[in-house]
N, C-alpha and C positions, 0 to 999 in steps of 0.2 A: 473613486478610481487611483490606485495608489501611483505614485509619481516612480516612473522607468525611467526617468531621463540620464540616470547615472548608472545604471545596472548593465548588466551583461547576460543575455539569453543565449543559452546553449539549450540546440535544437538534437535530437538523433531521429533519424529518416527522415530527413530535408529535401530529400532527394527522390523520395517516394511518391506512391498514390497520392497520401494524405499529405506527405510533407511540402509537397510542391505545391498544391492549392493553400496549404495551413500560411506557409511564406507569401502569398501572393494578397490571401486576408490579414492580413497581418501588416503589411505595408498598404495595404488600403485604411487600415485602423486610425484612430486617435492614440493608440498605445507606439510610444516614442524611449526606444532604447539607446544605451550608448553604444552598445555594439550588438549584434546577433550572429551567432557563431556556428557553423554545422560540422557535425561529427560525421564522416564518411567513413564508411565501414573498408573501404582500401586505405587507408589511414590509421582507423582505431577499430581493432577489435573488442568488443564492448563484451564476451563471455571473457574476457581475461580482464583481471582486478586493476591491474596494475595499468593496463590500457583504458579501461574507464577511469580511473583517477587523473591519469594526465590529462584526458578531455575536459574535467570539469572543473581544473585549478582556474580560480580566479570568476567564478559562475554565481550568478546571484539567484538565477533561475532556469528552471529546467523544464520544456515540453519533452518528454519519451514517446516517439513515436515510432521506432523503430521496430520490427518483431518477424517473426518468418510465421506467413500463414498461407491459406489455399484453399481451395474448395473443395467437397468431399472427399473427389478422388485423391487427390494431392495429399490432404491430412491423413489419408486411412492409411497410405503408402507410407508414409515418413512421420508415422508417431512416435518415435526413439528421439529423433535430431529435432523435430519441430519441441517438444519437452522440454530436451535438454538448452536447446538456442534460446529459448526465449526465458528460461528459467534462470539460466545464465546471467543474462545480458539483464531482466530485470531486475537480478538480486544486483549484481556489479553496479548498479545506477543509483540505486536506492543507495546504496552502503556507500560509492562513492561520494554523492550527495551531501550525507552526514559526514565524512571526511574534511568533503571541500566546504564546508558550512555554508551550504546552499540554503537559502530560503524558502524557496517552495518547489519541486516536483510535480508535475503535471504527467500523467501517465496515460496512454492508451489501454483498455481495457476492451472484454469482449462480451457480447451476450450469450459468449459459448462457456462462460461458467456459469453460469445459472443449472438448477438442475434438469433433467430430462421432462419432468414433468410436473413442470413449477406451476402454479396457479398461474391464471391468466386475468390481467397482463403483470407480466414479472415487476416486484416492488423490490429494492434495494433490501428491505430488512427483511427478506426472504430467502438471498441467494445461498444459503447454509442450509436449506431446508431440503438435501438432496444430492444425490452425484449427478454431475453431466450428463448429457447423451455422451454413448461410447465411442462412438465416432472421434468425435471431437474433445474428446473429454482430456485429449493431453495436452494441448493447445488453452481448454479450458481453464482446469487445474494451473499451469504453467500462469498464466495472466491471473489467475484468482490470488495466485500468493502477493501478488502487487497489494492487493487491501493489506495483507496478515501481515506482511513486512512494513507497507505504511503506518499502521496503526501500534506495530511494537516500536518502531521508529521516533515516531511521535510522544510514545509514551514514556519511552527509555532517552532519547536523544531530543526531542522537542521538532525534529526535524516534520516541516508541514508538507504533506503528499497529498493528490488527488487522483484519484481513478476514475476516468470516463470511461462506459463501460457501454461500446459501441452495437449497435447491433449490426446487421448485413449493411455492407456500403456497396456503393457501386456507382460508375461514372468515368466520364476520360480519364485516359489513365492508369486503367487495373489493370490488371491480367486478364487476357483473352486469350492465351495460347493454353490448348486444353487440360494440358497436364496440372495446371497449375487454376485455373479461373473461376471463381466464383458462381453461384447461381444465376446473376443476373447477366452477365459477359457471357457466361458458358449458354444460355440461353440465344442470345442473340449470334453470339458465331455457329452454331447449328442451323439456324433461320435461313443466315448471310450465305451459309455452303449451302442449305437446300434449295436455296432460289438459283446458285450458279451451276449447280446440278440437275437443275430439270426436276428435281423428286417431286412426287404428289403426296408426299404423306413425312412428320418428322417423330423419330423414336425417343421418347424423353424419359430420365431416370424415375423408377419409383409409381406409385400412383397419381400423384400432381394433388393430393388432400394437404401434404403437409403445410403451413402457412408461416410468414415471413414477415418482419416491419424492417421496408427498406429504408435505407437513410442514401439519398446523395450527399458524395463527398462532397460537395463547396457548402450544407449544413452543417455536416463533421466538422472541418474547417472552420467555421463560424460559433461550435460549441468551445473550439479550443482556446479561440480568440477570446470567447466569455465568459470562459475558466480564467484567464490571463487576466484579466478586469477585473474578476470578483475578487472578495474578501472571505468566499465561503472556505469552510472548512469541513466541510463533509467528505470524508475519506472517499465514499462510491457514489456517482451519480451518474444514470441512467439515460444512453442519450441514443433517441432515435424519431421515429417519423412520427409514432405515435396511430400508425392504421396498419391493420392487421391485411393481408392478402394470401390467398391459396397459391402455391406453384402452377398449379392448375390456372389461374386468372392473370398471373404474371406472365406465362408461357403465351396466352390469348393475349394479351394486350401485347408484347413484344411481336406477337403470329402479325398482327396488323396492321405495328408501327413500320415493321421491315418492309411491307406489302406483301408479305409470302402466300397468308390463307391457307396455310398445309392444313390438313387431318391431321391430328395430336395419337399419337399410338402411346402405351405408355409401357414402359417394362419394369413388372414387380417384382421383379427376382432383383433388381436394383435397388441398394439402400435408400432409405425415405430420408435420412438423420431426425431432429428432434420432431416432434409433430406438431406443436405449436409456440413461435413465438413472437409476444408482441410487450411494448416496455411501457411502463405509467412512468411517464415522464414531467408527474407535476412536483416530484421535490427539485430536480434539475430545475426548471422552468422557474420556482420561488428562489431558489438559492443561486443561478447566474443567470438568471433570464434569458436562457435560450430555448426558442420554440422550433422547430423545424419549417422552413418555406417551402422548398420545393415539393409539388404535388410530383406522382408517380410517372405519372403519363408525359408530364415535361421536362424531368428529371432522366426518363428513359429516352425520350426523343432526342434530348441534346448530347446522351451518352452514343447513340446509332449513330447520329450525325458524323459525329468524332471517328467514330469507329470505320463507317465509310469511308470519312478521306483519309483515313490511314491505310487503309485499302487502296485507294486511286493512288496514293502517293507511290506506289511501290509498283503502279502500272511502269 
């Protein structure tokens, strides 16, 4: 393992959903940096090259977690800003890393970069075999450019960069507001509200048939730590649970864990999103030694407990 005791690590998005957990995991690990510095959006706009360049002065390593994302409704309503904000941040982070002679950049990518009808399970070698699902394509393509730019900068400038292609994340601290939430927190909110309202049934988007590979946030943070520990030079790596679950199965699981036991109705006028998502994580396990530890039920139970505590604290 590389000796980081004289190195400076700069983290973007360190106060966000994944970032907070990553920093906790980093403290618990055997990685010791001379300094860990956070880039805060209030002080630094990574969409501006000058800001990004100043943020990484003196950096030896960068973990780039910052990004604008959300659930299917948020993504559909904010396609232009999501594309612009993410592609500008990503472009400036890598370019500033090159200008500041950073040794390695590890960035958070997304499963949304894969083709809509990718072969299951998704393999990194097949990420260019088609266009992403339409609603998420603007986010997916902006993140996909991290791979393109990373390869280009490695070939011309020798910059070492790696993109971890995260699947659908969930966990404590996620976005639970209706206008922003991803599938797992959105379902948790729906069932908790139905209980509070005394409803007998819950209506959900789509037909319930699409599948997802859901990754608990602590596993995602562990993957970032493992990538830092590793000397792997593979540009893109899948990070997921390796388990495929349908939205219908997910809803039924959350229904039971929240104590609701509602009848489920499916609004097929609403979009399904990508038909299937499941990542082949064999290359990642070989390259950085990462394998997800949390089961879906365990992760959901922890997430529901956290959300219930948040609701209780507001009473």
